[in-house]
N, C-alpha and C positions, 0 to 999 in steps of 0.2 A: 614378652617385652622386647626381645631382639627383633621380632618382625616389625614392631612399632618404630624401633630405631632405624631399621633399614628403610622403612617408608619415609621417615623424616629426612634421612640423608638423600634419598632419591628426590624428594621434593625440593630440598635445598639446591641440589645440583641442577634441577630443572630450571630454577630461577636464574642461575648463572648463565649469562649469554656467552656461548662458546665462540671464541675468536682465536685464531692462530696467527702468529707473526711469521711471515715468510720474508726472507731477505733476497733482494734481487742484486746479485753481485756481478761486477764487470771486471775481468782480469786485464792484464797489460796488453794482451793481443786483441781486446775488444769483444771477447766471447762472453755472452751473458749466461749466467746460471742462477738457479733458484735453490735456496737451501734454508734449513731452519736455524742453523748456527749463524752468528754474526759474521759479516764479511771481513776478510783480512785486508782487502784493498778498498776500492771505490764501490759504493753500493747504497741502496736505500731499503727501508723497511716497508713492507706492504702488509696491511691488516686484511685478513680474509675472514669472512663470516659465512655461515651456511646460507644457502640460497632459499631455504624454506621460509625464513622470516619475511623477506621482501618479495616472495614469489607472488605473482598475480595469476589467477586462473586463465588458462588459454581458452579462448572461445573457439568452438568447433568451426571449421571453415564452412561458409555457406555453400550449399550445393549449387552447382552450376546447371544441373539438370532441370529441365522444364517441369513445372508442376503438372501433375496428372489431371485428368478430367474431373476427379472428385477430390482435389487437393484441399489443403487447409483454407485457402481464400474462398473457394467455392462453398466449403462447409460453413464458414462464417457468414457468407452472404446469404446462404440458404436459411441459416438459423435466424438471421436478422429479419429476413422477409417473412418467414413462416411463423416465428414464435416471438422474438423479442419486441419488434415494433407493434404487432397486434396486441400483445399483452400490455405494453406501455399505454397504447390508446385506450384499451379497456380499463386500465387503472385510472386514467384521467376521467373517463366517463363515470366509473363507479364512485370516484371521489366527489364528482359534481352531484351525483344523485344523493349521496349521503349528506352533502352540504344542504341540499334543498329539503331533504326529509328531516333533518335535525330539529328545526324549530317546531315542526308538527309533533315530534315526540315529546317535547317539553310541554306542549299544551295538553296532550293526552295524559301525561304523567303528573299533571299539576294536582290531581286529587281534589279535595274539597276546597282548596284555595283557588277559587275562580275569581275573575275580575268583578263579577256581580256580587260576590259574597264579601268582598273586602271593603273596608271604609275608604272614602276618597283620600287621596294623597298617600296611599300605601307605598311602602318601600318595595313591595313585591314586584310591582310593574317596573319600577326603576331598575331594580336588580336584574330582572329578566331582560330588560332592554340592554343593559350593560353586558350581560352574559351572551346575549345574541350577537352583539357587535364583536365581542372577542372571539366567539366561535366562528363567525363569518370571516374575520381576519385570519384565523388559523386555517380555515378551509382555503382561502385564497393563497396563502403561503404554500400550503401543501400542493395545490393545483399548479402553481408556478414551478415548484420543484419537479413535479412529474412532467411538466411540459419541457423543462430544461433537459431532463433525462431522455425524453423522446427525441429532442433535437440532436443530442449527442449521438444517439443510435442512427438517426436518419443521415447525419453527416458522415458517419462511419460507412454506412451503406453506399452513399454517393461516392466515396473514395474508392470503394471496391469496384 
């Protein structure tokens, strides 16, 4: 139980924001001194807080040395040229092939419900046309997204 009390006290002390009052005092000769007791003459109170609360991380200084032959920018450029851009182009082509092949799969998987076996005015043909239009729109959206990604990669390569 005492361990629990100690933990509770430590937690409560952690929530208290530590601050110390320091007094900046000036004597008759104009000499400035700092003390924790109140000033007897002229002075002002300064509130001091630990630097940890408002500290910002220091960024390491950028190296002024030149990048080597196989430095980070060369590695990124090489990756873009050999892997990222070719893979993005292949993804666009694969997506377009899947979009073209998709309606054929619907026809082959239609089973016994063929156009010739259905009565005229069937909802099957209308439903199929609606699903074809929605899948075509989804394919176009995906293709445009892949083209945007490719453009971003090509722009990055052009900047390097």
